[in-house]
C-alpha positions as CSV (number, residue, x, y, z in Angstrom):
1,M,2.6,0.2,-26.0
2,E,3.4,3.5,-27.7
3,R,-0.2,4.2,-28.4
4,V,-1.3,3.4,-24.8
5,L,1.4,5.6,-23.3
6,A,0.6,8.4,-25.7
7,D,-3.1,8.2,-24.7
8,I,-2.1,8.2,-21.0
9,A,0.1,11.3,-21.5
10,A,-2.7,13.0,-23.4
11,E,-5.2,12.3,-20.6
12,R,-2.7,13.6,-18.0
13,E,-2.3,16.8,-20.0
14,A,-6.1,17.2,-20.1
15,Q,-6.4,16.6,-16.4
16,H,-3.7,19.2,-15.8
17,A,-5.5,21.7,-18.0
18,V,-8.7,21.2,-16.1
19,H,-7.4,20.8,-12.5
20,G,-3.9,22.3,-12.5
21,V,-1.2,20.9,-10.3
22,Q,-2.6,18.4,-7.8
23,Q,-0.9,18.0,-4.4
24,H,-3.1,15.9,-2.0
25,L,-1.6,15.1,1.4
26,P,-2.1,12.8,3.1
27,D,-2.3,10.1,0.5
28,G,-5.3,8.5,2.2
29,T,-3.7,5.1,2.2
30,G,-2.6,2.9,5.0
31,P,-3.2,-0.2,7.1
32,R,-6.9,0.5,7.5
33,W,-7.3,-0.8,3.9
34,A,-5.3,-4.1,4.6
35,G,-8.6,-6.1,4.9
36,L,-9.6,-4.8,1.4
37,A,-6.3,-5.8,0.0
38,D,-6.5,-9.3,1.6
39,S,-10.0,-9.8,0.2
40,A,-9.0,-8.7,-3.3
41,R,-6.0,-11.1,-3.3
42,R,-8.3,-14.0,-2.2
43,E,-10.9,-13.1,-4.9
44,C,-8.1,-12.9,-7.5
45,D,-6.7,-16.2,-6.4
46,R,-10.1,-17.9,-6.4
47,A,-10.9,-16.6,-9.9
48,A,-7.5,-17.7,-11.2
49,A,-8.0,-21.2,-9.7
50,A,-11.5,-21.5,-11.2
51,G,-10.2,-20.3,-14.7
52,R,-12.3,-17.1,-14.6
53,L,-9.7,-14.5,-13.9
54,T,-10.5,-11.1,-15.4
55,W,-8.7,-7.8,-15.8
56,R,-11.0,-6.4,-13.1
57,H,-9.8,-9.0,-10.6
58,I,-6.1,-8.1,-11.4
59,L,-6.5,-4.4,-11.4
60,F,-8.6,-4.3,-8.3
61,E,-6.1,-6.4,-6.4
62,E,-3.3,-4.0,-7.4
63,V,-5.4,-0.9,-6.4
64,A,-6.4,-2.5,-3.1
65,E,-2.7,-3.3,-2.3
66,A,-1.8,0.3,-3.1
67,L,-4.5,1.6,-0.8
68,A,-3.2,-0.6,2.0
69,E,0.3,0.8,1.8
70,S,1.5,3.7,3.9
71,D,5.2,3.6,3.2
72,P,5.8,6.1,0.3
73,I,8.4,3.9,-1.4
74,R,6.2,0.8,-1.3
75,L,3.2,2.9,-2.2
76,R,5.0,4.1,-5.3
77,R,5.9,0.6,-6.2
78,E,2.3,-0.5,-5.9
79,L,1.1,2.4,-8.0
80,V,3.6,1.5,-10.7
81,Q,2.0,-1.9,-10.7
82,V,-1.5,-0.3,-10.9
83,A,-0.3,1.7,-13.9
84,A,1.3,-1.3,-15.6
85,V,-1.8,-3.4,-15.2
86,G,-3.9,-0.6,-16.6
87,A,-1.6,-0.2,-19.6
88,Q,-1.6,-4.0,-20.2
89,W,-5.4,-4.0,-20.1
90,L,-5.5,-1.1,-22.6
91,Q,-3.1,-3.1,-24.9
92,A,-5.4,-6.1,-24.6
93,I,-8.4,-4.0,-25.6
94,D,-6.4,-2.5,-28.5
95,N,-5.4,-6.0,-29.6
96,R,-9.1,-6.8,-30.0
97,G,-9.3,-4.1,-32.6
98,V,-11.3,-1.6,-30.5
99,P,-10.6,1.9,-31.8
100,A,-9.3,4.5,-29.3
101,A,-11.9,7.0,-28.1
102,A,-12.2,10.2,-30.0
103,E,-10.6,13.2,-28.4
104,G,-14.1,14.8,-28.1
105,N,-15.3,12.0,-26.0
106,R,-13.1,12.8,-23.0
107,R,-15.0,13.7,-19.9
108,G,-12.2,15.6,-18.3
109,R,-13.7,15.3,-14.8
110,H,-11.2,12.7,-13.4
111,R,-8.2,14.0,-11.5
């Protein structure tokens, strides 16, 4: 976990160096994305029932749920879940023995 969190912190520092402080309002989330969240939940449930659940299913469901949330407290809770699933997926990759990307391989274009 320590390696994953250090990598995330380093990426945030790189983003800050490239883009500076980011303050985007509105968040761009809300009820108009509820159908996407429902669809992602159903797909995740179907995949789990069929024994073919992937990290993509889980992360996409969490992202879609965050997109559908307009209340800032609930949105924050959903984004924590997104981050936690992302961190868990990173740990799973690390547990496979995949080396971390070299610092020079950072694209730096993501905000």
